[in-house]
N, C-alpha and C positions, 0 to 999 in steps of 0.2 A: 504494499499499499504505499502510495506517494505521501510524503510529510507535507502537511498543510500548515501555513502559518497565518495567524489570525490575530489582529489587534483592533480594538474598538476605542474610540475617543469621542467624547461629547464636548462641543464647544459652541456657545451661544445658540442653543437649540438645534444645532446640526450634529447629527450622529454620523461618524465617518467610519465605515468598516473597511480595514485594510487586509486585502487577501494576498498571500504570496505562495509560491510554489505551483503545483499542478493539480488541478481539479478534474476527477473522472468518476466513473460509477462506484469505484471502491471507496472514495472518501466523500462523496455527494452528501451522504447522511450526516456526516460529521460536520460539513459546512452548514447544513440546515439547522442543526442544533446550536452552533456557534451564532448563527444570524438571529435565530428566534430568541435566545437568551439575550443577545446584546439589545436587540430592539424593544426588550421590556423597559429600557430607560426611557423616560419621557423626552420626546423629540419632535420637532416639526419637520425637519428635512433629513432625508437619508442620502449618503454619498457613499459609493464604492471606490475606494482607491485601490486600482489594479496595477500599480507601477511594478510590483515584484511578482505579478502572476504571469507564468510561462506558458501555461496551457489550460483550455477549459473545454469539456466535453458537452455533448447534449444533456447529460445528466446534471452538470454544473449549471448550465443555461436554465434548466427547469428550476433550480433553486432560486436564481436570480429572479426568474419569472414569478415565482411564488411571493417572493419578498415585495415585489413591485406592486402586485395586486393588493398587497395589505396596506400599502401606504397611501395616505390621502393625497399628498402633494407629489409632484414629479421627482423621480429618482435619477440621480446622476452617477455615472462611471467617469473617473478621471485618471490621468496618467496612463492611459491604456497603452501597451506595447503595440508595434505594428501587426504583430503576429496574431495577438488576441483581438485587436481591433478588426482585422479581417474577418475573423470568425463571427464577431458581433455584427458587422456590416452585412455579410452574406444571409445571415439569419434574421435581419431586421432588428436586432437587439440595440444596435448603435443609436436608432431613431428612439426607440421605446425608453432607452436608459439615459438620453442625452449624452451619449459618450464623447469624450475628447481625447486625443492622442496624447501620450506622453511627450513632454518637450525634449528635443534633442539638445545637447550640451555642445555650447560653441565657446572657445576661448579667444580672447582678443590680445593675448600675450604677444608682443612684438608687432602688433598692428598699428598702422598710422592712423591718428585721429584727424579727420578731414572736416569736421564740423562739430559745433557745440550750441546747444539751444537749451530753453528752459526746461524741457522734459528729459533731456539726455545728450548724449554724444554720439557722433557717427563716426565709424571706423571702417577702413578698407580691410576686408577679409582677405580677399585674393583678387586676381586680376578680373575675376567674373562676378564677384558679389561684395556688397557692402553690408554693414549691420548697423543699426541704431540702437544702442544700448540704453534703456530707461533708467531714471533713478529708482533705487529699490523700492521706494514707498508708492511708485506709480501703480494704480490698480489695473488689473488685466483688463477690466472693461474699457478704460481709457486707451489701452494699447489696441484693442481690437477695434476701437473707434477709428484710431489713425489709419489702421489697415483698410477699414471700411471707406474712409474718405480717399484714399490712394486709388482704390477700386473705382469709386465713383467718378473721380477726376479722369480716370483713364477712360471709362465709358463715355464720357462727355467729350472726349477728344483732346483733352489736356495732356501736355507731354510730361508724364510722370512714370516712375518705375512701379511695378506691382510687386509686393512682398511675397515670398515663398511661404514663410510661416513664422510663428512666434516660438522663440527658443529660450533656453536658459542660459545665462551668462553670469557665472558667479552667483551673487546673491540677487541679481536683477534678471529681468526679461528683456528680451531683445527682438527686433524684427529684421529678418534677412531679406535683402533686395537683390535682384539680379542687375548688374550694372556691368556690362562687358566692356573692357577697355576704355573705361570713361574717367574722366578727371574733373574736379571743380573748376569753376571759372578762376577762382583765385589761384589754384595750383597751375593752371595753363598759363595764367599772366606771368606767374613766377618763372615758369620754365621756358616761355617764349615771350619775353616783353616786347619784342619787335611786333608781335600780333595783337598787343594791347587794344588798339582801335578797333580792329575787327571783332574780338571777343566782346568788347563793351557794347558795340552796336548790336551783335547778336542776342546779347543779354537783353538789351531794351526792346527788340523786336519780340523777343519770347514774351517779355512781361506784358507788353502791349496786347498782344494776341490773347494771352490767357484773361486779360481783363475785359475781353469782348464776350467771353462765354457766360451765359446766363444759367444759373445754378438754382433758379427758383424750384421749390418742391423736391430737392434732392437730398435733403437732410443736413446739409452744411449749416452750421451755426451762424448767427449773425455777429460779425466781428464789432459792430457798434454796441450791441448788447453786452458782449464780453468786457469791453471797456467800462460800460456803465456799472456792471455788477462788480468789476475790479476795484473801482474806487469806493463803492459802497461797502466793500469788505474791508479796504484800507481805514475807512471811517470807523467801522466797528471795532477795529483792532486798536484804535486811538492813534494811529500813525499819521493821520492827517486831520487838519481842523475841518469844521463844517463849511466854513468859507471857501477853503481850498478845495474841497470835494465838490462843492457847488459849482466853482469856477471851472474846474476841469470837466464836469459833467456838462456844463453849458457848452463847452467847446465841442465835446463829443456829439451832443444833440444838434449842433449846427451842420453836421455833415449831411449833405443830400443823400436821400435814400437811393441806393443802387442794389442790384441783385447780381452784380458781377462777381466772379470768383476772385478771392484774395488769399493769398499764401500767409500773410502777416509777419513773416520772417524771411523776406526774400534777398537775403545776403549772397554774397558771391560764393560762399561755402555751401549753400542749399541748392546751387544750380550746377549741373554737371553736362558736360558735353559728351555724347555717345554717338559715334558714327555721323557726325556733322549736325547732330540735333541736340538742342538744349532741352534737358530733363530737369524737373523739379524733384527735390527729395525732402525728407523731414516734413511730412505733411500734417503733423499733429495740431498745428496752429490754423489750418485751413478754414475758409469760411466763406461768407458773402459780405460784400460792403463796397465802400468806396476806394478806388484805386489809390488815393493818397496814403492810405495805411501800408502798402506795399512800398510805395516810393519812399515814404519817410522811413521805413525799416532799411532801405538802401542807403539813405543819408546818413543814418545813424551808424552804419558799419563801413561806409565808404567816404562820403563827402565831409561829415564832421570830424572824424579822426584824420582824415587828410588834410584838413585845414589845420588842425590842432598839431600836426606832427606826430601822431600817436599811431601805434600799431595795435590792432585787435588781440594779437597773441600775447601783448603784454598784460591782458586782463582775463584771458581765457587759458587756464593751465593746460598744457599739451597740445593745443592747437597748432597744426603744422600748415605751412603754405599760405600764412597770412601775407597780404599785399604790403608793400612798403607804403608810407604815407604819401609819397609822390605818385604812386600807381593808383592807390585808393582815390586821391583827388582827381586824377585824369579820367579814371573809370566813370566817376560820378559825373564829371562834366560832359563826357561823351554820351554817357546813358541819357542824360537830359535832353541834349540836343537831339539825340535820335528819337526818343520816346515822344517828345513834343514837337517834333520837325520845325525847330526854329534855333536860329543863332543870336536872336535878339537878347541882349544882356539884360535889359530891363524886365523883359518878361521872365527869363530864366531866374532872375534874383527874386522876383515876386513869388515864383513857384517854390524856390528854395526855402523863402521865409515860411511859407505854409508848411512845408516839410519839416522845417525845424520846430514848428509849434507842435507838431504831431509826433515828432521824435521825443520831445520833452514829455509829452503825455505818457508815452510808453516809459521813458525813464522814471516818471513819477509813480507809475503803477509798480515798477520793480523796486524803487527805493522805499515806498511806502507799504509794501507787502500785499498789494492788490493782486499781484500774479507772483507765483513761485518760480525763480529761475535756477535755483540750485547753485547760485554764484557765492563766492567767499563773502563772509559778513562785512569784512572791510570794504569790498566793492559796493555792497548794498548801501552801507553807511555813507560813503563818499557820494553816491548817487542822489541818496535823499538830501544830503546837505547842499548839494549843487542846485536841487530843485528849489530848496527852501530859500537860497540866496539869490536865485537867478530867475526861475521860472515862475513861482507862485506869485511874486509881487507884480508880475506883468500879465497875469491872466486876463483881467479886463482889457488891457491894451491889445493883447494878442487876439482876443475875441473880435474886438472891433475891427481889426485889420484884415481878418479873414474874408476873403472873397473868391468864390469857387467859379467864377466865370472863366477863368483860364484853364479850369479843368473840364470844361465842356458842359457845365451846369448853369446855363444862362439865366434860369428861373431863380437860382439861389442867390439870395441878397444882392441881386443885380443893381438894385436902386442905391446901394450904399456907395459912397464915395471911395476912391482907392487912396488911402493915406500913404505916406512914405513908409516903405518896409526896409529895415536894415537888418542884417543877420546879428545873431548873438555875439559872434566874435568880433565883428566889426564895432559894436557898439559898448562892449563892456569897459573898455579903458576910458572912453569919453564920459561914460557914466561915472566911473570911479574917480575922475579927477575932479568931479564936482563934489564929492562926498568928503566931508570934514570929520575926522575922528580925533577927540581930545587926548586920548591915551592909546598908544600902541604896546601890545603885550603879546606873549605867545599864544594867548586865547582870542586874539583878534583875527577875524577872518582875512584870509590873504588877499582878497581883492581891495581891502582897505589898506593893508601893509604895502602893495606895490603901488598904490596911488599916493602915498606919502613918500615924498623924494628922499628925506633923510633915513627913513625905515628901509626903504628899497636899497639905499646904498649900504646899509649894514649887511643886508641879506646878500648883496653881490659881494661884499668884501670877504665875509665868512664862507659863503657858498658860491663861488664864481660860476657865472653862467645860469644860475638858478632863476633869476627874474626874466631872463630872454628866452627860456624854454617855452616852445609853443604848447607843450602839454600842462603848463602851469595853469592855464585858463580853465582847464577840466576841474582843477581843485579849488577855484576861487571862492567856493562856499565853505571851505574847511579851514581849519586854523593849523598853524604851524606845529602845535603840539600833537594834532590828530594825524597829520600826514607823516610825521617823523616815524609812526609806528609801521608805515609801509616800506618794505625793502626797496622798492622802485625809487622812493624819495632820496635815498642815498644819504641821509642826515644822521650823523652820529649824536649820541646823548651829549657828548662834550660841545659839539657844534651848537645844539640847541640851547644849552646852558649859556654858552657864550653870547649867543644872539639875544637871549633874555636879558642878560646883564647890560648889553648895549642899548636895547630898547628902553631899559629903565633910566638911562642917562638923558634920553630925549626930552 
């Protein structure tokens, strides 16, 4: 007689019966006794975990059928091996038991990270496949939802990869996609910088084509609603004031209604080139809404860091193939010219201002906990501080300056005048020069320190080149004491103390 392994566990009204070994006519009665005894425990749901089950005969299937008939709610079979699943499928038990196959195990050791998002990271497994590894806490239902979005997008004619299956990857789950001989746009620009203009134009053409796809009635969520709910969550957590939340939601509400497909994180590491075709990956944030959401995400990962002289890989651990600041800025410029089919600087500057506003809406969601990105606490803190110092005080001004006519929404706020629009990086120093601070300390925000000629001179003497760094503008909302904790700042405690002593003499 084959030895039968049997374990029962009860968790939150769900009774899980784990069966291992081989079930045949010799031990079917034993299995029946095990199941009947275990089911005497009060429960609402019954689940058979068949990961260790090597074989099941018709006698064993009759035991499962008997248990199924006794249960008032649907019975599930999980972690079913390929061999046992084939038996269940042929006999119809796969449907009766809501059976799901065991996850195959995949290792990412030695794999190159090609992307990083709020839900997880994307790695190249081999020349034929990539894998998106989700954060450990990500529910299976959300992962299956992303798989469904990719399938729906493909059926709508959108250029996207279809996933093979959900797999185990350490403590996390992952989605495996077929991507034959494909590279991200960012990686291709790094490898072939002479083709930057070509890749940027194809990038823009792909985005513009995707935004013409109407996804009404397909199950994609509203990007506008996700933003709105995100700020409500941030408010409930106490990370944002009522006034700030209302101002942000007001900008979100101003978006004209569109049923266009939007990816919501259309950065150059989420677009791959395969056999001459641009393909979308990382579809977990996909939805429907206004194209500005996608174009703003490109500004956040290309235009803005390019202007600030920053690299994305400085803020995302392990990300490879990030573009240089110069490449990022050039990609952004070409993308905008191609997408909007114009070289007019005034028009492009106005469009960029709109993108900057929606970029900061996204950063506010991240910094205030409206959405979880899995980023280091220090990055989240810096993001929130920047929004507090720069974006939130401008909410009313930015709302008034929004005008969607350049985006093809002639009916939206068309009667409002077009005020002067200047980008954040162009206006920060001008505003700071008008600000008067009576005392400079290590707890004074950096934007006020650099605006004070004497304080800026102290910084430059102790930290040569510090005030000239383009990346400094990204930390204007923080204090010297706060950024000293970041390794990237390269400020020793001795230097910080010396600066504090010098400030005290001012």
